[in-house]
C-alpha positions in Angstrom: -0.1 0.1 0.0 1.5 3.1 -1.1 0.3 6.7 -1.3 0.7 9.8 0.7 3.6 9.8 3.2 2.9 9.4 6.8 4.5 12.3 8.6 6.0 12.1 12.3 6.9 15.4 13.8 9.3 14.3 16.8 10.3 17.6 17.6 8.7 17.4 21.1 9.8 13.7 21.9 12.5 13.3 24.6 14.2 10.2 23.3 17.2 9.9 25.7 16.2 6.6 27.1 16.9 3.5 25.3 13.3 2.0 25.7 11.9 5.2 24.4 14.0 4.9 21.2 13.2 1.2 20.9 9.5 1.9 21.0 9.9 4.7 18.4 11.9 2.2 16.2 8.9 -0.3 16.4 6.4 2.4 15.8 8.1 3.7 12.8 8.7 0.4 11.5 5.0 -0.7 11.8 4.0 2.6 10.1 6.8 1.9 7.3 5.0 -1.3 6.5 1.9 0.6 5.7 3.4 3.0 3.5 6.4 5.5 3.2 7.1 7.6 6.6 8.8 10.8 6.8 10.3 12.1 10.1 10.7 15.5 11.2 13.1 16.8 13.9 14.3 13.3 14.6 16.2 13.0 17.9 20.0 12.3 17.5 19.8 8.7 19.1 16.8 7.5 17.2 18.2 8.7 14.0 21.4 6.7 14.8 19.4 3.7 15.7 17.4 3.9 12.5 20.7 3.9 10.8 22.3 1.1 12.3 19.2 -0.9 12.1 19.0 -0.2 8.3 15.8 1.2 8.3 16.4 4.1 6.5 15.8 4.2 2.9 12.5 4.5 0.6 10.5 3.3 3.7 11.8 5.6 6.3 13.3 8.9 5.4 14.5 11.5 8.0 13.7 14.9 6.8 15.7 16.6 9.6 17.6 15.7 12.8 18.0 17.8 15.7 21.2 19.1 16.8 21.0 18.1 20.2 23.1 20.2 22.9 25.7 18.2 24.9 25.2 17.7 28.5 27.2 20.0 30.5 
């Protein structure tokens, strides 16, 4: 099933905890099974996990990744 992409704006998502990242990976993987997915303002840890899991490509596209500040 293809059509208009599903857009996820994650600008307000706090994905510092591994369990949150894994939950979002599963949610985005399930959404991609239904059609193309665009992710906006993706947290860096989630973007890295999607990349390492080989989930980025035609099904899941990162439109932008947040530039998160280091802890200080």
